[in-house]
C-alpha positions in Angstrom: 0.0 -0.2 -0.2 1.5 3.4 -0.8 0.8 6.4 1.5 0.9 9.5 0.8 0.9 12.5 3.0 -1.0 15.8 2.3 -0.2 19.5 2.5 -2.2 19.0 5.9 -0.1 17.3 8.8 -1.7 14.0 9.8 -4.0 13.8 6.8 -3.2 10.6 4.6 -4.2 9.1 0.9 -3.9 5.5 1.2 -3.5 3.8 -2.3 -3.7 -0.3 -2.1 -1.7 -2.3 -4.6 -4.5 -3.9 -6.5 -4.1 -7.0 -8.2 -6.7 -7.3 -11.5 -7.3 -10.9 -13.5 -10.0 -12.3 -15.4 -12.0 -13.3 -12.3 -11.9 -9.6 -10.9 -9.6 -7.8 -8.5 -8.1 -8.1 -5.1 -6.4 -5.8 -2.8 -5.7 -5.2 1.1 -7.9 -2.3 2.3 -6.4 -2.1 5.8 -3.0 -3.4 7.1 -2.4 -2.2 10.8 1.2 -3.0 10.2 2.0 -1.2 7.3 0.1 2.1 8.6 2.5 1.5 11.6 5.5 1.1 9.6 4.6 4.6 8.7 4.1 6.3 12.0 0.5 5.8 11.6 -0.8 4.1 14.8 -4.6 3.8 15.6 -6.8 1.1 17.1 -9.8 1.3 14.9 -12.7 -0.4 16.9 -15.9 0.4 14.8 -16.8 0.2 11.1 -20.0 2.5 9.7 -21.0 2.3 6.2 -23.5 4.5 4.6 -25.7 4.7 1.1 -26.6 7.7 -0.6 -27.8 9.0 -3.8 -26.3 11.2 -6.3 -26.6 15.1 -4.9 -26.3 14.1 -1.4 -24.0 16.2 1.1 -23.2 14.4 4.2 -21.4 16.9 6.8 -19.0 18.7 7.9 -19.2 16.6 10.9 -17.1 15.5 14.0 -17.1 14.7 17.4 -15.7 16.6 20.2 -13.2 15.5 22.4 -12.8 13.3 24.5 -14.6 10.7 21.9 -13.1 12.9 18.8 -12.5 10.1 16.0 -9.9 9.4 13.5 -11.5 7.9 10.3 -10.6 5.8 7.4 -12.6 6.4 4.7 -13.2 4.5 1.5 -16.0 3.9 -1.3 -17.5 0.3 -1.8 -19.8 1.6 -4.8 -19.5 4.7 -6.7 -17.9 8.3 -6.6 -17.8 10.9 -3.9 -15.8 13.9 -3.6 -14.4 13.8 0.4 -13.5 16.7 2.2 -11.5 17.0 5.5 -11.2 20.4 7.4 -8.5 21.1 9.9 -10.1 22.2 13.1 -7.5 21.3 15.6 -6.8 24.4 17.8 -3.5 25.7 17.3 -2.9 24.1 14.3 -0.8 26.4 11.8 -3.4 24.6 8.9 -6.5 25.6 11.1 -9.2 26.1 9.1 -8.0 24.5 5.6 -9.7 21.7 4.1 -8.5 19.3 1.7 -10.4 17.1 -0.7 -10.2 14.4 -3.4 -12.5 12.1 -5.1 -12.7 8.6 -3.8 -14.4 5.8 -5.5 -14.9 2.2 -6.4 -12.8 2.3 -9.4 -9.7 4.4 -7.8 -9.5 2.8 -4.6 -8.2 5.2 -2.8 -8.7 5.8 0.9 -8.7 9.1 3.0 -7.5 8.9 6.6 -8.9 11.8 8.6 -7.2 12.1 12.1 -9.4 13.2 15.1 -9.4 17.2 15.1 -10.6 17.4 11.6 -14.5 17.8 10.3 -15.2 15.3 7.9 -18.0 15.4 5.0 -18.6 14.0 1.5 -20.9 14.9 -1.8 -22.1 12.3 -3.9 -21.0 12.5 -7.5 -22.5 9.0 -9.2 -26.2 7.6 -9.2 -25.4 6.1 -5.8 -22.6 5.9 -3.3 -21.6 3.6 -0.5 -19.1 4.7 1.8 -17.2 2.7 4.5 -15.2 4.0 7.2 -13.3 2.8 10.0 -13.3 4.6 13.7 -10.9 4.6 16.5 -13.5 5.6 19.0 -17.2 5.0 19.5 -19.8 7.0 18.0 -21.3 9.4 21.0 -24.4 11.3 20.4 -23.8 13.7 22.9 -20.4 14.9 21.9 -21.6 15.3 18.0 -21.2 18.4 15.9 -20.6 19.9 12.8 -19.7 22.9 10.5 -22.0 23.8 7.3 -21.0 22.9 4.2 -21.6 25.7 2.4 -19.4 27.9 5.0 -18.5 30.9 2.9 -14.9 31.4 4.7 -14.1 27.3 4.1 -15.5 27.9 0.4 -15.4 24.3 -0.1 -15.9 23.3 -3.9 -18.2 20.2 -3.4 -18.0 19.6 -7.1 -21.8 19.9 -7.5 -24.5 22.8 -7.2 -25.1 23.4 -3.5 -28.4 24.6 -4.5 -29.5 21.6 -6.0 -27.9 19.3 -2.8 -30.0 17.1 -0.8 -28.8 17.9 2.6 -30.3 16.8 5.7 -32.4 19.2 8.2 -29.7 18.8 11.0 -26.9 19.5 8.6 -28.6 22.6 7.1 -28.7 24.2 10.8 -25.1 23.7 11.3 -22.7 26.6 12.7 -20.2 28.2 10.6 -16.1 27.5 11.1 -16.2 30.7 13.1 -19.3 30.3 15.5 -17.8 26.9 16.5 
């Protein structure tokens, strides 16, 4: 597995080695020792999966400390534009976001450490997203940032005025208000 650093400390793109033949393909989607060899050591304890239709925007979500979660995100079906926003207090990249296309065809994964808000937009007819977490979901610590925060100015790769956004996400605050 190739592990690439991004320009935001702690945020990594993982690209597995994919073996294809006439039967289909095979790849290791997770290899703890390989991550540890690159200084990435998380104990993932929960897997989550969602399926969404074209135009859905989920997020930007995070959990407040001490239940903050590191996530390892991958797409099983379809295409998403995945976004992570650095919200670590005192970070030199506080308020910066990083986005990339994750798909069932490119096999890429995004490792989003605790201290980031995370969200995605669905660019295909449907998308099934799976992610590992290193902390259990805690409803009382759930929080988020509005996906259309003008200070972040995230390009979600679709028209946000036509996006399908949950009522809960529509009322999230802007970064400056968290």
